[in-house]
N, C-alpha and C positions, 0 to 999 in steps of 0.2 A: 676493374677493381684496382686500387692502387696502393699494398700493403704500406707500412712504415715500419722499417727495419729496427732490429735492437742497435739501441747508443745512436740514434735518431729521432729527431723529432720530439725530444724528450720523452723517448721511450726508454724504459729501465737499460741494462746490459750495457756490452762498452762492442763499438764497433770489431769487429774481426776480419775486415776485408776480405769480403771475399769466400771467406770459409764457413762463418755459422750461419750468413747470414740466407746461406743456402737451406737451408734447415727453416728458417723463415717463411721465405718463398714456400716452399710446402706445407709448411703450417697454415700458411694463408688460404692456399688450396685445397687443404682439410677442412676448415672451416668454410670457404665459398660453398665444394659440394652438398654441404649440408644446410644450407639458404631453400629457404622455399622458392618455386621458380626458376628454378639454377639448374641447366642440365648439365652432369657433371661428362656427359661424352662430348663437350664442346665447351671445353674454358682452353685459350688460348693464353703462353707467357710471351709476351714481350720486354722489352730491353733498350736501350739506349746509349750507348759507351760504355762507361762503367758499369750500367745497366744490362744492357748486352752480353758485355762478359759473363754478367753472376746469370743472364739468359743461360747462357753456354753451360756453366759449370753445372747447372737443375738440369737442362737436357743430357748432362752426361751422366744424372744419378735416378731416374726418375721417367718411366712413359706414357705417366697418367695427364698429360697435356696432349690437347688433339692435334695441337704446330705450337714451333718457337719459332719466336722472328726475333733477330740480334743484329738491331741498326748497329754499327761501325763499333764492334768488340775490337779486343786485340786479343794475340793469339798469346802473349807471353805477359803476366801479371808484373811481372821485374821491369816492363816501362812504366809499371806507376812509382818505382821505388823513389824519384825525386819526393814527392810528394806523400807516399808512406813508407818511411822508414823500417818497417815488420819484410816489407818487399828486398828487401837488399839480403837478404838472407838468402842460399839459392834453394833450400829447402822450400822454405816459405812458400816463395814464389811461384814454386812448380806446381806444389799442390793446387794453387788458385788460379793456374794455367789452361783455360782450356787446349789448347793445343796438343798436351801430352793425353787428353782422354776424349779426344773425339769421336774413333773410333765406337763406345760404348754408344753412342747415342743412339736409340730406338725410332723415337718420336720423329715425324718430319719436323725438319728445321733448317729455315734459313736465314743467310745469313745478306745482308743490304746494307752496302757505304756507298760514298759517293768518290769519283774519282778522283777529283782535287782536294781529299781528304789523307791527313798522316799515316789515318787507320788503313789505308785502302790496300797498303800492299800485306797487311795481313787476312783480309777475304779470303785469298787464292792459297794461302798458307794453312788456312784453318781447313780449307773445302779439302786439301788433297791431304790432310793429317787424317779426315774421316773415313780413309779407304772408304769400304762398302757402304760405311753409315747411313742414314737417309738425309743427307745436307746437301744443298744447296745454295751455292754464292753468286749474288751479283754485285755488278758495281755499276751505278747511274753515273752516266758520260755527260762531265760537266757539272757534277753538283758535289757539293760538300761535304762535311761531316753533320750539319744541320738541314741544311735547304733540301732537301731528300725528306724529311721528316715529314711535314705537311702532307704534303700530294704521294707519297706511298701509305702514309697511316690513312688516306682515305679512301685509297683505291683496296689497302687491305681490309676497311671495314665494311665495305662493299663485298668481298668476296667472303670475310665468315660470316654474314649475316646470310648469304647464300648459300656457305658451307661449301663453298668452293676454291681451296685456298692454294692451286694450282698458278704457279706465278710463272712470267717467262722474263726475258731481255725486253722483250719488246715493250709488252706491255706495262711494262715496271719504267722504263724509257718513256716511254709515252707520255704516264702519268704523270711523270717529273718533268713532262715540256710544257706542260697546258699550262 
């Protein structure tokens, strides 16, 4: 399922830049669990880039997903401020920055980014901020923000179907090298 969020794709409402959109993702999950042939205990959440940042923000608010996979998120939403003026305000940026709330995550969460990405440094910051939360981070050697997506998503799809989301650096790097 790929939910469409408020203010996007001709949807009503205004974009709230990673705030109300958390509620939209949770509402989409609540709708999905009521559909026939959906196992409510096997719903995964994933996102890339800004979507990865949003996935972390959602993970910080609920434990209703089997696991969360965030590709290339940022630690601090203020890094988006050049494109989203709201985030120039320190308070507005803070409540939209996953680094401040990582320790609240209760769902297995995986952060994945390529080593050649500008967001690669955020991966370790986020993992460190998680303290004892069930968060693992992986940096794919030689990968970019985009080049890791297809091979790693293929690996994740296989693992999700087998209900085995255990990831390793070696397995992720091998999938990328294929």
